[in-house]
C-alpha positions, -999 to 999 in steps of 0.1 A, spaced: 27 -127 90 -3 -127 67 -19 -95 55 -49 -84 75 -79 -87 51 -95 -53 47 -65 -33 61 -53 -15 29 -26 5 48 0 -5 22 -23 9 -5 -27 43 13 4 52 33 33 47 9 40 65 -23 42 44 -55 64 58 -81 56 32 -109 26 37 -131 -7 21 -120 -36 16 -143 -56 49 -141 -27 65 -122 1 69 -148 23 89 -124 19 65 -96 4 78 -63 17 101 -36 21 90 0 -11 92 20 -34 90 -11 -57 61 -14 -49 39 -45 -76 41 -71 -78 3 -70 -84 -1 -33 -121 -10 -30 -146 -1 -3 -136 -33 16 -100 -21 15 -91 -49 -9 -69 -45 -40 -90 -48 -72 -57 -56 -91 -46 -84 -68 -34 -114 -88 -37 -95 -121 -7 -89 -144 -12 -51 -143 -7 -49 -106 26 -29 -100 56 -51 -91 62 -30 -60 27 -39 -47 32 -76 -54 66 -76 -37 53 -61 -4 53 -87 24 34 -81 56 57 -80 87 49 -73 123 75 -45 124 58 -28 95 22 -37 100 20 -34 138 -10 -47 157 -38 -31 136 -45 -10 106 -40 24 123 -6 14 135 3 1 100 -7 34 85 15 53 111 45 30 107 44 29 69 38 67 68 68 72 91 90 50 70 79 69 39 89 102 54 123 88 66 131 74 32 118 103 10 144 119 -12 
């Protein structure tokens, strides 16, 4: 599956524990990443400063569902189920 352009669910729903430029502590789950622009596209995409965890994310139907709202729900649920 290819990412849905303009979705941004993976930049909102999960927490990111690694530092992000401008977000040295990472970001909590449910918070919009500082680098997600108004079109819901990553401003760090393809840049070396993009966190490895972001670059490693692969869109999958089981994770991303049928639309952005479902992706946010599923990723948010997975975040809660795996939180320490």
